[in-house]
C-alpha angles and dihedrals in degrees: 000000000000123000135177143157128253131185112265124234132206088263090067095063098087098048092044089052089053091048090050090054090052096045097046099037099094094046094045092047091051089052093046091243105107115128113162094212097041095049090058097037094053089057096044091049091053101037118124117176093201092062098040130082126193120229108226120196120189090341097310128107107248110159151342145240128189130195124202127180117221132209091262094059097256124126117228118216105217140167093020102166131158127190106260089234089063097044121110095033098098095258095116090050092049094047091049092047090052094050091047091048091055087078095217093155142001088244136040123193135189143156129227129190116261112267094013114147090219087075088080089059091057094044090053087053092055102263116147130197116264098175142330142198134189092288110025140042112206115209137186134196124193117210111261 
C-alpha cells in the first residue's frame, strides 16, 4: 500500500464534505448533534484549498488534513478525515507523524469530539488535553 499527500483544489470540497459526514456521523449522533445538512455546510464554509492536503492511497483520494496557523503561533490540525475502509491500517498515524515532523510550529493544537476513538491516535502522538466541554476535547502537542 502506497500513500502520499497532494495539495487540494476547490474541486475537492464536495467529496471531502461527504467524507466528513460519514466519518463524524456516529460520534455526532451519540452526542445528539448530527444534522446531515449542517455537518456538510460547516466544512464547506470553512474549506480552504491552500491549507488542505488530500491523502492519496494507492492512487485514490481517501482523506484530508488541513493546517491553520493561529494568532498565538500554534498550528491547528483540522479536517483530518480518512475513508473508514482505510482506517485501522496505520495510515492516519503515518499522516499525522509526517505533518508533525514538518516542524511548522513549536505547538500543534486540535479538537476531537467527546468519546471519539480517534482521541487515542492523538494521545499516542503526544497530544495532551488542554480543556474540554460536553462536546469537544481540546488538545495540544509541543514539538519534541
